[in-house]
C-alpha positions in Angstrom: -24.4 13.9 -45.8 -22.4 11.0 -47.3 -19.8 9.1 -45.4 -16.2 10.2 -45.9 -14.1 7.4 -47.4 -10.7 7.1 -45.9 -8.1 5.8 -48.3 -5.0 4.1 -47.2 -1.9 6.0 -48.4 0.3 4.0 -50.8 3.7 2.9 -49.6 5.5 3.8 -52.8 9.0 3.1 -51.4 8.2 -0.4 -50.3 6.9 -1.1 -53.9 10.3 -0.5 -55.3 12.3 -3.5 -56.5 14.8 -5.2 -54.2 17.8 -3.9 -56.1 16.8 -0.3 -55.4 15.9 -0.8 -51.8 19.1 -2.5 -51.0 21.0 0.3 -52.8 19.2 2.7 -50.4 20.1 0.5 -47.4 23.8 0.6 -48.5 24.0 4.2 -47.4 23.3 3.1 -43.8 25.6 1.3 -41.5 25.1 -2.5 -41.4 23.5 -2.3 -38.0 21.1 0.6 -39.0 20.2 -1.4 -42.1 19.2 -4.4 -40.0 16.9 -2.2 -37.9 14.8 -1.5 -40.9 13.5 -5.1 -40.7 10.9 -4.0 -38.2 9.2 -1.5 -40.6 7.1 -4.2 -42.3 7.1 -7.7 -43.7 8.4 -6.2 -47.0 11.5 -5.0 -45.2 12.0 -8.0 -42.9 14.8 -9.7 -44.8 16.0 -7.0 -47.2 19.1 -6.4 -45.1 20.2 -9.9 -45.9 20.7 -8.8 -49.5 23.2 -6.1 -48.6 26.4 -6.5 -50.6 28.4 -4.2 -48.3 29.1 -5.2 -44.7 30.8 -2.9 -42.2 31.4 -4.0 -38.7 33.1 -1.6 -36.3 33.5 -2.7 -32.7 35.3 0.5 -31.8 32.1 2.5 -32.7 30.0 0.2 -30.5 32.2 0.5 -27.5 32.4 4.3 -27.7 28.7 4.4 -26.9 29.0 2.1 -23.9 30.4 2.5 -20.4 33.3 0.3 -19.3 31.1 -2.1 -17.2 29.1 -3.2 -20.2 32.1 -3.8 -22.5 32.1 -7.6 -22.2 28.4 -7.9 -23.0 28.8 -5.4 -25.9 31.7 -7.4 -27.4 29.7 -10.7 -27.1 26.7 -9.0 -28.8 29.0 -7.7 -31.5 30.4 -11.1 -32.3 27.0 -12.7 -32.3 25.7 -10.0 -34.7 28.7 -10.6 -37.1 28.1 -14.4 -36.9 24.4 -14.0 -37.8 25.1 -11.7 -40.8 27.8 -13.9 -42.2 26.6 -17.4 -41.5 22.8 -17.2 -41.3 22.2 -14.9 -44.2 24.9 -16.3 -46.5 23.2 -16.4 -49.9 24.2 -12.9 -51.1 27.5 -12.1 -52.7 29.6 -9.8 -50.5 31.0 -6.8 -52.5 32.7 -5.0 -49.6 33.6 -6.3 -46.2 35.1 -4.1 -43.6 36.0 -5.2 -40.1 37.4 -3.0 -37.3 37.9 -4.5 -33.8 40.4 -5.0 -31.0 42.0 -7.6 -28.7 38.8 -8.8 -27.1 37.9 -10.7 -30.3 38.9 -14.3 -30.4 41.3 -15.0 -33.3 39.5 -18.3 -34.3 36.3 -16.4 -34.6 38.1 -13.8 -36.7 39.4 -16.5 -39.0 35.9 -17.8 -39.4 34.6 -14.4 -40.5 37.3 -14.0 -43.1 36.6 -17.5 -44.4 32.9 -16.7 -44.7 33.6 -13.5 -46.5 35.9 -15.3 -49.0 33.3 -18.1 -49.6 30.7 -15.4 -50.4 32.9 -14.0 -53.1 34.2 -10.8 -51.4 35.7 -8.3 -53.7 36.9 -5.5 -51.4 38.3 -6.5 -47.9 39.4 -4.0 -45.3 40.7 -5.4 -42.0 41.7 -3.1 -39.1 42.5 -5.3 -36.1 44.2 -4.5 -32.8 45.1 -7.7 -31.1 47.4 -8.6 -28.1 49.9 -10.2 -30.5 50.7 -10.6 -34.1 48.7 -13.3 -35.9 49.0 -14.7 -39.4 46.4 -14.1 -42.1 44.2 -17.1 -42.8 45.5 -19.3 -45.7 42.1 -19.1 -47.4 42.6 -15.4 -48.0 45.6 -16.0 -50.3 43.5 -18.0 -52.8 40.5 -15.7 -53.0 39.9 -15.5 -56.8 37.3 -12.7 -56.4 39.4 -10.3 -54.3 40.0 -7.0 -56.1 41.3 -4.9 -53.2 42.8 -5.9 -49.9 43.6 -3.5 -47.0 45.3 -4.9 -43.9 46.0 -2.7 -41.0 47.7 -3.7 -37.7 49.0 -6.8 -35.9 49.4 -9.2 -38.8 52.4 -11.3 -39.7 52.9 -11.9 -43.3 54.3 -15.4 -43.7 53.7 -16.5 -47.3 55.0 -19.9 -48.4 56.1 -20.1 -52.0 53.4 -21.2 -54.5 50.5 -20.7 -52.1 49.2 -17.3 -53.3 46.6 -17.1 -56.1 44.9 -13.7 -56.2 44.3 -13.3 -60.0 42.0 -10.3 -59.7 43.7 -8.4 -56.9 44.3 -4.8 -58.2 45.0 -2.9 -54.9 47.0 -4.0 -51.9 47.4 -1.8 -48.9 49.5 -3.1 -46.0 49.9 -1.0 -42.8 51.7 -2.0 -39.6 52.2 -5.5 -41.0 55.2 -7.6 -40.0 57.1 -9.3 -42.8 58.5 -12.6 -41.4 61.4 -13.2 -43.9 62.9 -12.1 -47.2 60.6 -14.3 -49.2 57.3 -12.9 -47.8 56.8 -10.0 -50.2 58.3 -11.9 -53.1 56.0 -14.9 -52.7 53.0 -12.6 -52.2 53.6 -10.6 -55.3 54.2 -13.7 -57.4 50.6 -14.7 -57.0 49.1 -11.3 -57.7 49.4 -11.2 -61.5 47.1 -8.2 -62.0 48.3 -6.0 -59.1 48.5 -2.3 -60.0 48.5 -0.3 -56.8 50.5 -1.2 -53.6 51.0 0.8 -50.4 53.4 -0.3 -47.6 52.9 1.9 -44.6 54.8 1.6 -41.3 55.5 -2.1 -41.8 58.0 -4.0 -39.7 61.2 -5.3 -41.3 63.2 -6.5 -38.3 64.4 -9.8 -39.9 64.6 -8.6 -43.5 67.9 -8.4 -45.3 66.5 -8.3 -48.9 63.1 -6.7 -49.7 62.4 -7.4 -53.4 59.5 -5.6 -55.0 59.3 -7.0 -58.5 56.2 -6.9 -60.6 55.5 -6.5 -64.3 52.2 -4.7 -64.1 52.5 -2.6 -60.9 51.6 1.1 -61.7 51.5 2.8 -58.3 53.9 2.2 -55.4 53.9 4.0 -52.0 56.5 3.2 -49.3 55.7 5.1 -46.2 58.3 4.2 -43.6 59.6 0.6 -43.0 60.4 0.0 -39.3 63.9 -1.5 -38.6 64.6 -1.5 -42.3 67.8 0.6 -42.5 70.0 -2.4 -43.0 67.9 -4.1 -45.7 68.6 -4.2 -49.4 65.6 -2.6 -51.1 65.1 -3.9 -54.6 62.5 -2.4 -57.0 62.0 -3.8 -60.5 58.7 -2.5 -61.9 58.7 -1.7 -65.6 55.2 -0.3 -65.7 55.4 1.8 -62.6 53.9 5.3 -63.3 53.8 6.7 -59.7 56.3 6.2 -56.9 56.0 7.8 -53.4 58.8 7.2 -50.9 58.6 8.5 -47.4 61.4 6.9 -45.4 65.1 7.0 -44.5 67.8 6.0 -46.9 68.4 2.2 -46.8 71.9 0.6 -46.7 71.6 -0.5 -50.3 69.2 -0.1 -53.3 68.7 -1.8 -56.6 66.3 0.4 -58.7 65.6 -1.1 -62.2 63.2 -0.7 -65.1 61.5 2.5 -64.0 61.3 3.8 -67.6 57.5 4.2 -67.4 57.7 6.5 -64.3 55.6 9.6 -64.7 55.6 11.1 -61.2 57.7 10.6 -58.0 57.2 12.1 -54.5 60.3 11.8 -52.4 60.5 12.6 -48.6 63.6 11.3 -47.0 63.9 11.4 -43.2 67.1 12.8 -41.9 69.3 10.3 -40.0 72.8 10.2 -38.5 73.9 7.3 -40.8 76.2 7.7 -43.8 73.8 7.5 -46.7 75.5 9.0 -49.7 75.9 5.8 -51.7 72.3 4.8 -51.1 71.0 8.3 -52.0 73.0 8.2 -55.3 71.4 4.9 -56.3 67.9 5.9 -55.3 68.0 9.2 -57.2 69.8 7.7 -60.1 67.0 5.2 -60.5 64.3 7.8 -60.8 66.2 10.4 -62.8 64.1 9.9 -65.9 60.8 11.0 -64.2 58.9 13.9 -65.8 57.3 15.2 -62.6 59.0 15.3 -59.2 58.0 16.4 -55.7 61.2 16.8 -53.7 61.0 17.7 -50.0 63.7 19.8 -48.4 65.6 17.0 -46.7 65.5 15.0 -50.0 66.9 18.0 -51.8 69.8 18.1 -49.3 70.6 14.4 -49.9 70.3 14.7 -53.6 72.8 17.5 -53.6 75.2 15.2 -51.7 75.2 12.7 -54.6 78.5 12.2 -56.5 78.1 12.6 -59.3 74.9 14.7 -59.2 72.3 12.9 -61.3 71.0 14.7 -64.4 67.2 14.7 -64.7 67.1 15.0 -68.5 63.4 14.6 -68.9 62.1 16.4 -65.8 59.5 19.0 -66.8 57.8 19.8 -63.4 59.5 20.2 -60.0 57.9 21.1 -56.7 59.9 21.5 -53.5 57.4 21.8 -50.6 58.7 22.9 -47.2 57.2 24.4 -44.1 59.0 25.0 -40.9 61.9 22.8 -42.1 63.1 25.4 -44.6 65.4 27.4 -42.3 66.7 24.2 -40.6 67.9 22.5 -43.8 68.3 24.9 -46.7 71.6 26.4 -45.7 73.3 23.1 -44.8 75.9 21.3 -46.9 78.0 24.3 -47.6 75.1 26.5 -48.6 74.0 24.3 -51.5 70.4 24.8 -52.6 68.1 24.8 -55.6 70.6 26.8 -57.7 73.0 23.8 -57.7 70.2 21.4 -58.9 68.9 23.7 -61.7 72.0 23.0 -63.8 71.0 19.3 -63.9 67.4 20.0 -65.1 67.8 21.0 -68.8 64.2 20.3 -69.7 62.4 22.0 -66.7 59.3 24.0 -67.6 57.4 24.3 -64.3 59.0 25.1 -60.9 57.5 25.6 -57.5 59.7 26.2 -54.4 59.9 28.1 -51.1 62.3 31.0 -51.5 64.6 29.7 -48.7 65.8 26.8 -50.8 67.4 29.1 -53.3 70.6 30.0 -51.4 72.5 31.9 -54.1 71.9 33.4 -57.6 74.0 31.4 -60.1 76.6 33.5 -62.0 76.1 31.1 -64.9 72.4 31.1 -65.7 71.0 27.6 -65.9 70.0 26.6 -69.5 66.5 25.7 -68.3 65.9 29.3 -67.1 67.2 30.7 -70.4 65.2 28.6 -72.7 62.6 26.2 -71.1 61.1 27.5 -67.8 57.5 28.7 -68.5 56.0 28.9 -65.0 57.6 29.6 -61.6 55.8 29.8 -58.2 57.8 31.1 -55.3 56.3 30.7 -51.8 57.0 32.2 -48.4 58.1 35.4 -50.1 59.0 38.5 -48.1 59.8 42.1 -48.9 63.5 41.7 -47.8 66.1 42.8 -50.3 67.6 39.3 -50.9 64.2 37.8 -51.5 63.2 40.4 -54.0 66.5 39.9 -55.7 65.7 36.3 -56.3 62.5 37.2 -58.2 64.3 39.8 -60.2 66.9 37.2 -61.2 64.2 35.1 -62.8 62.6 38.1 -64.5 65.9 39.2 -66.0 67.0 35.7 -67.2 63.7 33.8 -68.0 63.7 33.8 -71.7 60.6 31.5 -72.0 59.0 32.6 -68.8 55.2 33.2 -69.1 54.0 33.3 -65.5 55.7 34.2 -62.2 53.5 33.6 -59.2 54.6 34.9 -55.8 52.9 33.7 -52.6 53.9 36.0 -49.8 54.5 34.8 -46.2 51.6 35.0 -43.8 53.1 38.0 -41.9 53.5 40.1 -45.1 51.0 42.9 -45.1 49.0 44.3 -48.1 51.3 47.4 -47.9 54.4 45.3 -48.3 52.8 43.3 -51.1 52.3 46.5 -52.9 55.9 47.4 -52.4 57.0 44.1 -53.8 54.7 44.6 -56.8 56.1 48.1 -57.5 59.7 46.9 -57.4 59.1 43.9 -59.7 57.1 46.0 -62.1 60.0 48.3 -62.6 62.5 45.4 -63.0 63.8 44.5 -66.5 62.3 41.4 -68.1 63.7 39.0 -70.7 60.4 37.6 -71.7 57.8 39.9 -73.3 54.9 37.6 -72.6 55.5 37.4 -68.8 52.6 37.8 -66.3 53.5 38.5 -62.6 51.0 37.5 -59.9 51.5 38.4 -56.3 49.1 37.0 -53.6 
């Protein structure tokens, strides 16, 4: 009987080229990717070719007990040092760093400098320190940087003429402190190709004028500016297509050149300050927008404007509201959606919660007679006044093609059927109308 010949199984994965193997490693965390170096000599230094580096001290400490924190932090810093300084021949595509106050700021500056020198394209910094620190100067002249996200505990002090970020496309600043009026102006002046900017919960304590001026910016999100009530908010962005504003009304606005605006999302926090002038300027600056999301408190402020702006090109309006509806919709002398409809001559699509329609206008708005094609009413009930609102749209909607009714959570199937029967028997102006009740 002949001997059995044992054949060694081929390692087909290890035979793959470096580019494919590093792509596989990119789906692992940086630390897990390094651990693959023990598999064989073929894998020993593959991790050094990784283009994406993600270091998360928070994740490390979650797995340790308190007594081993100091050692864990030191091991973390040594690990980041090795990855950035020893294996420094590979271009860094994405670099993400998340850590807290136990990290020495000088070491942090060294890591950022190393990432910049290795041609980083996408930089994400989430840092919790004991005090605000400035961003390293080398970061402001990174020619390769495409996206920059900075979160927590940084002071933005940008001298004029220092910034040169020619490829920066996306800028996200969260919990960053602007040192003076020129900080944002000087930063934007050096970002010639910026298209998307998010300012979230930033600190404006010493700011009197906040000037967002950029020729190519397409998307702008302002999500609450701390201590910014007294500042003068200036926006001059001729290519802006999307504007999201979640904040209180500022003391003064200058809104210019928003002729390219396609969509706006406005959520204004209610305050005790007198804000009518500021609200009039803000809404007047965006009145050419075709699509608008207007939250309930924003609707209330809009209706206080004198004169009420005319949204001549608005085609789509959505008024989202949840528990706030009953609190706000009957304020300001009972004004609601019905007042606004007269200023929306081109409106074709409308979505709103039934509470924001306070009265049925005696003079039917022109948009309902000739333009409105689709209406969605949410939080609908079987109460008489509520059904009356739907019947009003049925009887006057000359161009209406679809009426969708989303009932409130406590409306039973039996009550839905009642609503359907009543509306089915109601007169309709449009012969092509479809009514959907869900």
